[in-house]
C-alpha positions in Angstrom: -50.7 14.4 36.8 -53.8 15.8 38.4 -55.9 16.0 35.3 -55.3 12.4 34.4 -56.0 11.2 37.9 -59.2 13.3 38.1 -60.3 12.0 34.7 -59.7 8.4 35.6 -61.3 8.6 39.0 -64.4 10.8 38.3 -65.3 9.8 34.7 -66.8 6.4 34.3 -65.1 4.2 31.8 -68.0 4.4 29.4 -67.8 8.2 29.4 -64.1 8.1 28.8 -64.6 5.9 25.8 -67.4 8.1 24.5 -65.1 11.2 24.8 -62.3 9.3 22.9 -64.7 8.3 20.1 -66.1 11.8 19.9 -62.6 13.3 19.7 -61.5 10.9 16.9 -64.6 11.5 14.9 -65.1 15.2 15.4 -65.6 17.2 12.2 -66.5 20.8 11.5 -70.0 21.2 10.1 -72.0 24.2 9.0 -73.9 24.2 12.3 -70.8 25.4 14.2 -68.5 28.4 13.6 -64.8 27.8 13.4 -64.4 29.2 16.9 -67.1 26.9 18.3 -65.5 23.9 16.6 -62.0 24.9 17.9 -63.4 25.3 21.4 -65.1 21.9 21.3 -62.0 20.3 19.9 -59.7 21.8 22.6 -62.2 20.8 25.3 -62.1 17.2 24.2 -58.3 17.2 23.9 -58.1 18.7 27.4 -60.2 15.9 28.8 -58.2 13.2 27.1 -54.7 14.6 27.9 -52.0 12.3 26.5 -54.6 10.1 24.9 -55.3 12.9 22.5 -51.8 12.4 21.1 -49.0 14.7 20.3 -49.5 18.2 18.9 -48.8 16.8 15.4 -51.4 14.0 15.9 -53.9 16.6 17.2 -53.3 18.8 14.2 -54.1 15.9 11.9 -57.3 15.3 13.8 -58.3 19.0 13.7 -60.1 19.2 10.4 
């Protein structure tokens, strides 16, 4: 799939790992509105593709 190939080719390994860590540790804080948090979460999930998990796994991570 294009997104996966693009991500693997144009994002250095260190950046890929940073995005994965950020995705798995993301939490909503008072500094972001619910909409801002959701947009950030979806952006990270979009970068990670299958690595973000199934919809159910993503729902668990969306807190």
